[in-house]
C-alpha positions in Angstrom: 40.3 22.6 5.8 39.3 19.5 7.6 35.8 19.6 9.2 34.5 16.9 11.6 30.9 16.2 12.6 29.9 16.0 16.4 31.0 12.1 16.6 34.4 13.1 15.4 34.0 11.7 11.8 35.5 13.5 9.2 33.2 15.7 6.8 33.9 15.1 3.2 34.6 18.5 1.2 31.8 19.6 -1.0 32.4 18.1 -4.7 32.8 20.5 -7.4 29.9 21.1 -9.8 30.2 20.9 -13.5 27.5 21.7 -15.9 27.0 19.6 -19.0 24.1 21.1 -20.9 20.9 20.9 -19.2 22.4 18.4 -16.5 24.4 19.5 -13.5 26.6 16.8 -12.3 28.9 16.5 -9.4 32.7 15.2 -10.0 32.0 12.1 -7.9 28.7 11.3 -9.6 30.5 11.5 -13.1 33.1 9.1 -11.9 31.5 6.4 -9.8 27.9 7.1 -9.9 25.5 7.6 -7.1 24.8 5.4 -3.9 21.8 5.8 -1.6 22.7 6.4 2.2 21.5 4.7 4.3 22.2 1.5 2.1 19.3 -0.8 1.0 20.9 -3.6 3.2 20.7 -1.4 6.3 17.0 -0.5 5.5 16.3 -4.2 4.8 17.6 -4.9 8.5 15.2 -2.4 10.0 12.3 -3.8 7.8 12.8 -7.2 9.2 13.6 -6.4 12.8 10.8 -3.8 13.8 7.4 -5.5 13.6 5.7 -1.9 13.5 7.5 -0.9 10.4 7.1 -4.3 8.7 3.3 -4.3 9.4 2.8 -0.7 8.2 4.8 -1.2 5.0 2.9 -4.8 4.3 -0.6 -3.3 4.9 -0.2 -0.4 2.6 1.1 -2.9 -0.2 -1.8 -5.1 0.5 -4.2 -2.2 -0.2 -2.6 -1.5 -3.5 -3.3 -5.1 -4.8 -6.2 -6.1 -2.6 -8.9 -6.1 -5.4 -7.0 -7.5 -7.9 -6.3 -6.2 -11.3 -7.6 -6.8 -14.9 -6.6 -5.8 -18.5 -8.4 -4.4 -21.4 -7.4 -3.7 -25.0 -8.2 -1.8 -28.1 -11.2 -3.6 -29.4 -10.2 -2.3 -33.1 -7.1 -4.3 -33.0 -8.3 -7.5 -34.5 -4.9 -9.1 -35.1 -4.3 -12.8 -33.8 -1.2 -14.9 -33.6 -0.4 -18.3 -33.4 0.0 -19.6 -30.0 3.5 -21.0 -29.0 2.1 -24.1 -27.6 -1.1 -26.1 -27.8 -2.1 -25.0 -31.2 -4.9 -22.3 -32.0 -4.5 -18.7 -32.2 -5.0 -16.0 -29.6 -5.6 -12.2 -29.4 -3.0 -9.6 -27.9 -5.3 -9.5 -24.6 -5.3 -13.3 -24.3 -1.6 -13.3 -24.8 -1.0 -10.8 -22.1 -3.6 -12.3 -19.7 -1.5 -15.7 -20.3 2.0 -13.9 -19.5 0.3 -12.4 -16.4 -0.7 -15.7 -15.0 2.7 -17.4 -16.0 4.7 -14.8 -14.3 2.4 -14.9 -11.0 1.8 -11.1 -11.6 -0.4 -10.7 -8.5 2.3 -11.8 -6.2 4.8 -9.9 -8.2 2.7 -6.6 -7.8 2.6 -7.1 -4.0 6.3 -7.3 -3.7 6.7 -4.2 -5.9 4.3 -2.4 -3.7 6.1 -3.4 -0.7 9.6 -2.4 -1.9 8.3 0.8 -3.5 6.5 1.9 -0.2 9.1 0.8 2.1 12.5 1.3 0.1 11.2 3.8 -2.7 12.6 1.4 -5.1 11.9 -1.9 -6.7 14.3 -3.7 -9.3 13.2 -6.3 -11.7 15.5 -8.0 -14.2 13.8 -9.0 -17.7 15.0 -12.5 -18.4 14.4 -15.0 -21.2 11.0 -14.9 -23.0 10.3 -11.6 -21.4 9.8 -12.9 -17.8 10.4 -10.7 -14.7 12.8 -11.9 -11.9 13.2 -9.6 -8.8 16.7 -8.2 -8.1 17.0 -8.3 -4.3 16.8 -4.8 -2.8 19.8 -5.4 -0.8 21.9 -6.3 -3.6 21.8 -2.9 -5.2 25.0 -0.9 -4.4 25.0 2.0 -6.7 23.8 3.4 -10.1 26.9 3.7 -12.6 26.6 6.4 -15.1 26.5 5.3 -18.7 28.0 8.6 -20.3 29.7 11.4 -18.2 27.7 14.0 -20.2 24.3 12.4 -19.3 22.8 12.8 -15.7 22.9 9.5 -13.9 19.3 10.0 -13.0 18.3 9.3 -16.9 20.7 6.7 -17.8 22.7 4.3 -15.6 23.5 0.6 -15.0 22.9 -1.0 -11.7 26.2 -2.2 -9.9 25.4 -5.0 -7.3 27.2 -5.2 -3.9 30.4 -7.5 -3.4 28.0 -10.2 -1.9 26.6 -10.5 -5.4 29.9 -10.6 -7.0 29.7 -6.9 -7.9 27.7 -7.6 -11.0 26.5 -4.8 -13.5 23.0 -5.2 -14.7 22.6 -3.0 -18.0 20.0 -0.6 -18.2 18.3 -2.4 -21.1 17.9 -5.6 -18.8 15.9 -4.4 -16.0 13.0 -2.2 -14.8 13.3 0.2 -12.1 10.1 1.1 -10.2 10.9 4.3 -8.1 9.1 7.1 -6.1 10.0 10.2 -4.2 12.9 11.2 -6.4 14.6 14.6 -6.0 17.2 16.4 -7.9 19.7 14.1 -9.9 19.1 11.1 -7.6 18.5 8.0 -9.7 17.0 6.4 -6.5 13.7 7.0 -4.9 13.2 7.2 -1.2 10.7 5.4 0.9 9.4 5.2 4.5 12.4 3.4 5.7 14.9 6.1 4.3 12.9 8.6 6.4 13.1 6.7 9.6 16.8 5.8 9.7 18.4 8.7 7.9 20.5 10.6 10.5 20.0 14.7 10.5 22.5 16.9 11.4 23.5 16.8 15.0 20.3 14.6 15.9 19.7 11.0 16.0 17.3 9.2 13.4 13.7 8.7 14.3 14.4 4.9 14.4 17.4 5.5 16.8 15.1 7.6 19.1 12.6 4.7 19.1 15.2 2.1 19.8 16.6 4.5 22.6 13.0 5.0 24.1 12.4 1.1 24.2 15.8 0.3 25.7 15.2 3.1 28.3 11.8 1.7 29.2 13.2 -1.8 29.6 15.9 -0.4 32.0 13.0 1.8 33.9 11.0 -1.2 34.3 13.7 -3.4 35.8 14.9 -0.4 37.9 11.5 0.8 39.2 9.6 -2.3 39.5 11.7 -4.2 42.0 12.9 -2.5 45.2 16.2 -2.1 46.6 16.4 -4.6 49.6 18.8 -4.4 52.5 18.8 -7.6 54.7 20.4 -7.1 58.3 21.2 -9.9 60.6 22.2 -8.4 63.9 25.3 -10.0 65.7 25.2 -12.9 63.3 28.6 -15.0 63.2 30.6 -14.7 60.0 30.0 -18.4 59.1 26.1 -18.2 59.2 26.6 -14.6 57.5 28.3 -16.1 54.6 25.8 -18.9 54.2 22.8 -16.6 54.3 24.3 -14.0 52.1 25.2 -16.5 49.5 21.4 -17.7 49.7 20.0 -14.1 49.3 22.4 -13.5 46.4 21.0 -16.5 44.4 17.2 -15.5 45.2 15.1 -14.8 42.0 13.5 -11.3 41.7 10.3 -12.9 42.8 11.7 -13.5 46.1 11.7 -16.5 48.6 11.0 -17.2 52.3 14.3 -17.2 54.6 13.8 -18.8 58.0 16.6 -17.8 60.6 16.9 -18.4 64.3 18.4 -15.2 64.9 17.4 -11.6 65.0 16.9 -10.2 61.4 15.3 -7.5 59.5 14.7 -6.6 55.9 14.5 -2.9 54.7 12.8 -2.3 51.3 13.0 0.9 49.3 11.5 1.5 45.7 13.0 4.5 44.0 10.7 7.2 42.7 10.8 8.7 39.6 11.5 12.5 39.5 9.0 13.3 36.7 7.0 11.4 34.2 7.9 11.2 30.4 4.3 10.5 29.3 4.1 13.7 27.0 7.6 13.1 25.6 7.0 9.4 24.8 3.6 10.4 23.1 5.4 13.0 21.0 8.0 10.4 20.1 5.3 7.8 19.2 3.3 10.1 17.1 6.4 11.2 15.1 7.3 7.7 14.6 3.7 6.8 13.2 3.6 9.9 11.0 7.0 8.6 9.4 5.3 5.3 8.7 2.7 7.3 6.6 0.1 4.6 7.3 -2.8 6.0 9.4 -4.4 2.6 9.9 -1.8 1.8 12.7 -2.6 5.1 14.5 -6.3 4.6 14.3 -6.2 1.6 16.2 -4.7 3.4 19.1 -7.0 4.9 22.2 -5.8 8.3 21.5 -5.9 8.3 17.8 -8.0 10.6 15.5 -11.1 12.2 15.8 -13.8 11.2 13.2 -13.2 14.1 11.0 -9.2 13.8 10.9 -9.6 10.0 10.6 -11.5 10.5 7.4 -9.3 13.1 6.2 -6.3 10.9 6.9 -7.8 7.9 5.3 -8.6 10.2 2.1 -5.2 11.2 1.7 -4.0 7.4 2.5 -6.3 6.3 -0.5 -4.8 9.0 -2.6 -1.3 7.9 -2.0 -2.4 4.4 -2.9 -3.6 5.5 -6.1 -0.4 7.3 -6.8 1.6 4.0 -6.2 -0.9 2.2 -8.5 -0.1 4.7 -11.3 3.5 4.2 -11.1 3.2 0.4 -11.1 0.7 0.6 -13.8 2.7 2.9 -16.1 6.0 0.5 -15.9 4.0 -2.7 -16.4 2.1 -1.3 -19.3 5.4 -0.3 -21.3 6.6 -3.9 -20.5 3.2 -5.3 -22.1 4.4 -3.6 -25.3 7.7 -5.6 -25.3 5.9 -8.6 -24.5 3.4 -8.4 -27.3 6.4 -7.4 -29.9 8.0 -10.6 -28.7 5.1 -12.8 -29.6 4.4 -10.9 -32.9 1.8 -8.3 -32.0 2.1 -4.4 -32.4 2.1 -3.4 -28.5 1.3 0.3 -29.5 -1.7 -0.4 -31.5 -3.0 -3.2 -29.0 -3.1 -0.4 -26.3 -3.2 -3.1 -23.4 -4.2 -1.1 -20.4 -4.0 -2.5 -16.7 -6.6 -1.5 -14.2 -6.7 -2.3 -10.4 -10.0 -3.6 -9.1 -12.4 -6.2 -10.3 -13.7 -6.2 -13.8 -17.1 -7.8 -12.5 -20.0 -5.4 -13.3 -21.9 -4.4 -10.1 -25.5 -4.1 -10.6 -28.1 -2.1 -8.6 -31.7 -3.5 -8.6 -33.4 0.0 -8.7 -31.3 1.0 -11.8 -32.3 -2.3 -13.5 -36.0 -1.7 -12.6 -35.8 1.9 -14.1 -34.1 0.4 -17.4 -37.1 -2.1 -17.8 -39.5 0.9 -17.2 -37.6 3.1 -19.7 -37.5 0.1 -22.2 -33.8 -0.3 -22.4 -33.8 -3.8 -21.3 -36.7 -6.4 -21.6 -38.1 -8.1 -18.7 -36.3 -11.3 -19.6 -33.2 -9.7 -19.8 -33.5 -8.2 -16.3 -34.5 -11.5 -14.8 -31.6 -13.1 -16.3 -29.4 -10.3 -14.7 -31.3 -10.7 -11.2 -30.8 -14.6 -11.4 -27.1 -14.8 -12.7 -25.4 -11.7 -11.4 -27.4 -10.8 -8.3 -28.2 -14.3 -7.2 -32.0 -13.9 -7.1 -33.9 -17.0 -6.9 -36.4 -16.5 -9.9 -38.0 -19.3 -12.3 -36.2 -19.7 -15.6 -39.3 -19.5 -17.6 -39.8 -16.8 -20.2 -42.2 -14.2 -19.9 -44.2 -12.7 -22.7 -44.0 -9.0 -22.9 -47.4 -7.3 -22.6 -48.2 -5.3 -25.7 -48.0 -1.7 -25.5 -51.5 -1.1 -26.9 -53.1 -3.2 -24.1 -51.4 -0.9 -21.4 -52.9 2.2 -23.3 -56.5 1.1 -24.2 -57.3 -2.4 -25.3 -57.9 -2.6 -29.2 -56.6 1.0 -29.9 -53.7 2.1 -32.1 -50.8 3.7 -30.2 -50.2 7.0 -32.0 -49.6 10.1 -30.4 -53.0 11.6 -31.5 -55.1 8.7 -30.1 -53.0 8.4 -26.9 -53.5 12.1 -26.2 -57.3 11.8 -26.9 -57.4 8.9 -24.4 -55.5 10.8 -21.6 -58.1 13.9 -22.2 -61.1 11.6 -22.0 -60.0 9.9 -18.9 -59.2 13.5 -17.2 -62.6 14.5 -17.9 -64.1 11.5 -16.3 -62.1 11.7 -13.1 -63.1 15.4 -12.9 -66.9 14.7 -13.5 -66.6 12.1 -10.7 -64.9 14.3 -8.3 -67.5 17.2 -8.7 -70.2 14.4 -8.0 -68.4 13.5 -4.9 -68.1 17.1 -3.6 -72.0 17.8 -4.4 -73.0 14.8 -2.8 -71.2 15.7 0.6 -72.9 19.2 0.5 -70.0 21.0 -1.1 -70.1 24.0 -3.9 -69.2 23.0 -7.3 
């Protein structure tokens, strides 16, 4: 039986499902793999053409990498290797830091974040000397299964589009960052997929947005300028044709017409039967929700209350952290391959990537308390205040005051003598207090 959708397009039959162990595969998936609909190429077109969508995706990606990143390693791994160039030796961390710099990893992580949030996927080919080269998102056509009995979600080669010569990239030669995967789908989905996917019997969110923008343009043109009727009573045909041609060529802003005969102009501006304000607000809110970026909505007059804004930003920050974890996991796995290439044991080196700054932030109150507790000396504290917190302090060294002078001059600082000294001072203070009370006529 042939089925057709509301647009008259043929609906394909539901593919038969065949079970292979723990994997459940459709017959189409077994033979040709999986494509993502809408295609990455179509998603990229929307990304480039709509400024709101592009700004939302870029803003999110910039937050992911805004504070930079740094690496740490297992300090017990003391192995060093000879540098490929320049002589000398380097540690596993120095090797990775040099690789990060050579590959401009800051910029590449930004691109990964843009593609991951916008398209749900980011593809990178591993090239000579363990470098990374971006596979253009629009070039990916399908995931080709490696074996019929294994789900295409788990093992697949990338087949590129005809524009890229239908090239196949083997699974061992690329890294696939992805998010929001479901079922047996090998590809993730991003905000662009949500915006332009066409549900049953309804247009996509992006199609609705485009229709609204087009209708608003038409509405402004229709309702901003009136319909004018120019009447010239008893005007002869020759002059009528001359004036009619002049009026027809008038710009929308209008001109002055001078005639020596009876004339009148009737202007009528059509009124809208109702407003679309509520409907437009709903469409706009739905669109911004699909963008999954509250910062755009927060800038609007009818945005969030303070409480909902804080809740939205908290969820937004959690989303950023989840994307960081996805990027971190894949890059750390790549670090193991890089170290192996340069003669290190990547598993033992345990190079870990962190987002943020590796600079220590000091608090002056905590620093002063540390001096009081004897955890750091005054000179150490002064050095921290001067170099890390930019306090203007002289550089000369201060001599530490002997502890016995603080307790009692010339007395040993044992627990017993200290307690005796404290008790004596307590008695002296009590005696002085009683004397003051008695002198002022009070009872002892």
